[in-house]
C-alpha positions in Angstrom: 26.1 -13.6 11.6 23.2 -15.4 13.6 20.7 -15.6 10.7 23.6 -16.6 8.4 24.4 -19.2 11.0 20.9 -20.4 11.1 20.5 -20.6 7.4 23.8 -22.7 7.1 22.6 -24.9 10.1 19.0 -25.5 8.6 20.6 -26.3 4.8 23.1 -29.0 6.4 20.0 -30.8 8.3 18.2 -30.8 5.4 20.8 -32.2 3.2 21.4 -34.9 5.8 17.9 -35.8 6.5 16.8 -35.9 3.1 20.3 -36.4 1.2 20.8 -35.1 -2.3 18.3 -34.3 -4.6 18.3 -36.1 -7.7 16.8 -34.1 -10.9 16.0 -35.0 -14.1 15.2 -31.3 -16.6 13.2 -32.2 -19.8 13.6 -29.2 -22.4 15.2 -28.7 -25.7 18.8 -28.2 -26.0 21.0 -26.0 -25.6 18.9 -24.0 -23.3 18.0 -27.2 -21.3 21.5 -27.9 -20.4 22.1 -23.9 -19.5 18.9 -24.3 -17.1 20.6 -27.6 -15.6 23.7 -25.8 -15.2 22.3 -23.0 -13.1 20.6 -25.7 -11.0 23.9 -27.1 -10.4 25.5 -24.0 -9.6 23.2 -22.8 -6.9 22.7 -26.0 -5.2 26.0 -26.2 -3.2 26.1 -29.8 -3.6 22.3 -30.3 -2.7 20.8 -31.2 -6.0 22.3 -33.6 -8.2 21.3 -32.9 -12.4 21.2 -36.7 -13.3 19.5 -36.3 -16.7 18.8 -33.6 -19.3 16.7 -35.0 -21.8 14.8 -33.7 -25.3 10.8 -34.2 -24.8 9.9 -37.4 -25.8 6.7 -39.9 -24.9 5.8 -40.2 -21.4 6.5 -44.0 -21.8 9.8 -43.5 -22.8 10.5 -41.0 -19.9 9.4 -43.4 -17.3 12.7 -45.4 -16.5 14.1 -41.9 -15.8 11.0 -40.6 -14.3 11.7 -43.6 -11.4 14.9 -43.0 -10.4 15.0 -39.2 -9.7 13.0 -37.0 -6.9 12.2 -33.9 -8.9 11.4 -33.2 -12.6 11.8 -29.9 -14.2 10.0 -29.2 -17.6 11.8 -26.2 -19.0 10.9 -25.5 -22.7 7.8 -25.3 -24.6 6.3 -28.5 -25.5 3.1 -30.0 -26.5 0.3 -29.7 -24.5 -0.5 -33.4 -25.0 3.0 -34.4 -24.0 3.3 -32.0 -21.5 0.1 -33.5 -19.5 1.4 -37.3 -19.9 4.7 -36.5 -18.5 3.2 -34.5 -15.6 0.2 -37.7 -15.0 3.6 -39.8 -14.9 5.5 -37.9 -12.3 2.5 -37.9 -10.2 1.6 -41.5 -10.6 5.3 -42.0 -9.3 4.9 -39.2 -6.7 7.6 -36.9 -8.0 8.1 -33.2 -7.2 7.6 -31.3 -10.6 8.7 -27.7 -11.3 7.3 -26.0 -14.8 8.8 -22.8 -16.3 5.6 -21.0 -17.2 5.1 -19.9 -20.8 3.3 -16.2 -20.8 -0.5 -18.1 -21.1 0.2 -19.6 -17.5 1.5 -16.6 -16.0 -1.5 -14.8 -17.1 -4.1 -17.4 -16.0 -2.2 -17.0 -12.4 -4.3 -15.5 -9.9 -7.5 -15.8 -12.0 -10.8 -15.5 -10.3 -13.2 -18.2 -10.5 -16.4 -17.1 -12.0 -19.5 -19.4 -11.7 -22.2 -19.2 -14.5 -25.0 -21.3 -13.4 -23.2 -24.7 -12.7 -20.1 -24.2 -14.9 -16.8 -22.6 -13.2 -14.6 -20.3 -15.4 -11.4 -18.3 -15.1 -11.8 -14.7 -15.4 -8.7 -13.9 -17.2 -7.9 -9.6 -17.0 -5.8 -7.5 -18.6 -2.7 -7.3 -16.6 -2.3 -3.9 -14.9 -2.6 -1.5 -11.8 -5.4 -0.2 -11.0 -6.1 3.5 -10.5 -5.8 3.5 -6.5 -2.3 1.6 -6.7 -1.0 4.1 -9.5 -1.6 6.7 -7.4 0.0 5.3 -4.6 2.7 4.0 -6.5 3.2 7.6 -8.0 3.2 9.2 -3.8 5.8 6.9 -3.5 7.9 7.9 -6.3 7.8 11.8 -5.6 8.6 11.4 -2.2 11.5 8.6 -2.6 13.0 10.3 -5.8 13.2 13.8 -3.8 15.2 12.6 -0.9 17.0 10.4 -2.9 18.2 13.1 -5.3 19.0 15.5 -2.3 21.0 12.8 -0.8 22.9 11.8 -3.7 23.8 15.3 -5.3 27.5 15.3 -3.9 27.9 12.0 -5.3 26.7 13.3 -8.5 29.2 16.3 -8.5 32.3 13.7 -8.0 31.2 11.3 -10.8 31.1 14.1 -13.0 34.0 15.6 -12.4 35.3 11.7 -12.4 33.7 11.5 -16.0 35.2 14.4 -17.2 38.8 13.6 -16.4 38.3 10.1 -17.8 37.4 10.7 -21.4 36.2 13.3 -23.9 32.1 14.0 -24.1 29.1 15.1 -22.2 28.6 13.8 -18.7 25.2 13.3 -18.7 23.7 10.4 -21.9 20.3 10.8 -23.4 18.8 7.7 -25.3 15.2 7.3 -26.0 13.7 4.3 -24.1 9.8 3.0 -24.2 7.5 3.4 -20.8 4.1 2.9 -20.1 1.7 3.0 -23.4 4.6 2.7 -25.4 5.5 6.1 -25.4 9.0 7.0 -26.0 11.1 9.1 -23.7 14.4 10.0 -23.2 16.3 8.3 -20.1 19.4 9.8 -18.3 22.5 8.2 -17.3 25.7 9.3 -16.8 28.0 8.6 -19.8 30.0 5.0 -19.4 30.9 4.6 -22.9 33.3 6.5 -25.1 31.7 9.5 -27.0 29.5 8.6 -29.9 29.8 4.5 -29.4 27.0 3.5 -31.6 28.2 6.0 -34.2 29.3 3.0 -36.6 27.4 -0.1 -35.6 23.8 1.3 -34.7 21.9 -0.1 -31.7 23.8 -3.1 -30.2 23.8 -4.5 -26.8 26.6 -4.4 -24.4 28.9 -7.0 -24.3 31.8 -8.6 -21.5 34.3 -7.0 -21.5 33.0 -4.2 -24.1 35.9 -2.2 -25.4 33.3 1.1 -25.8 33.0 1.2 -21.7 35.3 3.7 -20.1 37.4 2.7 -17.1 35.3 5.2 -14.7 32.1 3.9 -16.7 33.0 0.1 -15.8 33.0 1.1 -12.0 29.8 3.0 -12.3 28.2 0.1 -14.2 29.1 -2.4 -11.6 28.0 -0.3 -8.9 24.7 1.2 -10.6 26.0 4.7 -10.3 25.2 5.3 -13.8 21.2 5.0 -13.0 21.3 8.1 -10.7 20.2 10.7 -12.9 17.0 8.6 -13.5 15.7 10.0 -10.5 14.9 12.9 -12.8 13.0 10.5 -14.9 10.9 9.6 -12.1 10.0 12.9 -10.9 8.9 14.0 -14.3 6.5 10.9 -14.4 8.4 8.9 -17.0 9.6 6.4 -15.1 9.0 4.7 -11.7 11.4 3.2 -8.8 10.0 -0.3 -9.4 9.1 -1.9 -12.9 10.1 -3.2 -16.2 13.4 -1.6 -17.2 12.9 0.7 -20.1 14.1 -1.0 -23.5 15.1 0.9 -26.8 12.5 1.5 -29.6 14.5 -0.7 -31.9 15.1 -3.5 -29.1 11.4 -3.6 -28.8 10.0 -4.2 -31.8 12.3 -6.8 -32.4 11.1 -8.6 -29.3 7.7 -7.7 -29.9 8.0 -9.9 -33.8 9.5 -12.8 -31.1 7.1 -12.8 -28.4 3.6 -11.3 -29.0 3.5 -10.7 -25.3 6.3 -8.6 -24.8 3.8 -5.3 -24.9 1.9 -6.1 -21.8 5.1 -5.4 -20.0 4.0 -1.4 -21.4 0.8 -1.7 -19.2 2.8 0.2 -16.3 5.6 2.7 -16.4 9.4 1.8 -16.7 11.4 1.3 -13.9 14.7 1.9 -12.2 14.9 -1.3 -11.1 12.4 -4.3 -11.2 11.8 -8.3 -10.8 13.7 -9.2 -13.6 16.9 -6.7 -12.4 17.2 -8.6 -8.8 16.5 -12.2 -9.9 18.0 -11.8 -13.5 21.3 -11.0 -15.1 22.2 -8.6 -17.6 22.7 -11.5 -19.9 19.2 -13.2 -18.7 17.4 -14.1 -22.0 14.5 -11.5 -23.2 12.3 -14.2 -22.7 12.9 -15.2 -19.3 12.9 -11.2 -18.3 9.8 -10.8 -20.0 8.6 -13.7 -17.6 9.5 -12.2 -14.8 8.3 -8.5 -15.7 4.7 -10.5 -16.2 4.8 -12.0 -12.9 5.5 -8.4 -11.5 2.3 -6.9 -13.0 0.5 -9.9 -12.5 1.2 -9.9 -8.5 1.9 -6.4 -7.8 1.8 -4.9 -4.3 3.3 -2.1 -2.4 5.0 -4.9 -0.1 6.5 -6.4 -3.5 7.8 -3.4 -4.4 9.5 -2.8 -1.1 10.7 -6.4 -1.0 12.6 -5.5 -4.9 14.1 -2.5 -3.2 15.4 -4.2 -0.5 17.0 -7.0 -2.9 18.3 -4.4 -5.3 20.8 -3.4 -2.8 21.9 -6.9 -2.8 22.4 -7.1 -6.7 24.7 -4.0 -6.5 27.5 -6.3 -4.7 26.8 -9.1 -7.4 28.9 -8.8 -9.9 27.2 -11.2 -12.7 24.4 -8.9 -12.5 26.0 -6.1 -14.3 27.8 -8.1 -16.9 26.8 -7.4 -20.7 25.7 -10.0 -22.8 28.5 -12.7 -23.7 30.0 -12.3 -27.1 28.5 -15.1 -29.6 31.3 -16.7 -31.9 30.2 -16.6 -35.3 
């Protein structure tokens, strides 16, 4: 209660002292508008999105840059144009936020290597060292063993509820992709009707998906359907923390759209990850990939602990468990 009160007081003081921040989002529609709406939603009245504009020459943007406090560059754009906009923002002493592309993420935390009087950046493959993999594996085995023992009574109750609610098996096996693009069968409590994709083939779950059972909806909302994946962790197919394993069909689709998608398979798939605690089920594959690559580039035991704690918070967040929104044709 003290922490919540202190946080509220600090935000109130900052808002009173600094006032409402007027911001401008520069990016291609409709994604730029969606991002602007997210800013507005989380700002609690502290941010006023004054302009949402598509990329244009820096000179054309000057009139807008002058009257805002912060500029967000959200979409990919010509590098020369981006540089010019940044120069103008710096000239008028404006705060800048840039949504990184995949190259920016790979360059982050790069080592500076000197060759005589020439400084270069050493960009290494985003992956874990042998020591990090060993520590991660030991932690996975210990945590998964304890979690299986503690959750066993809950698993029995869930199995009974699934059997009483609908016809079909208790455990659902689905082929997924993990480290090195190896395929394995992920284990989950069944949350959909039997043979849900028999007629449609592989499709992502949607909001208010009619295929989801009554018990399944509760299990998805509370993440209890993921408990059987503790067995996948003990078998070494998954880790507690890492990019969520995707189905081979969708992996191939995403690799065509994003050549960097294969880099997320430099580590084991995870029960939870950075994209799960900061994103939502409906977060775009591109934004999820950004978060997965940031996790790999910035890996540490402390980051894993932070993600585990944040996962507990997301369990109680409805939006994080919602399916993708149905798209009108």
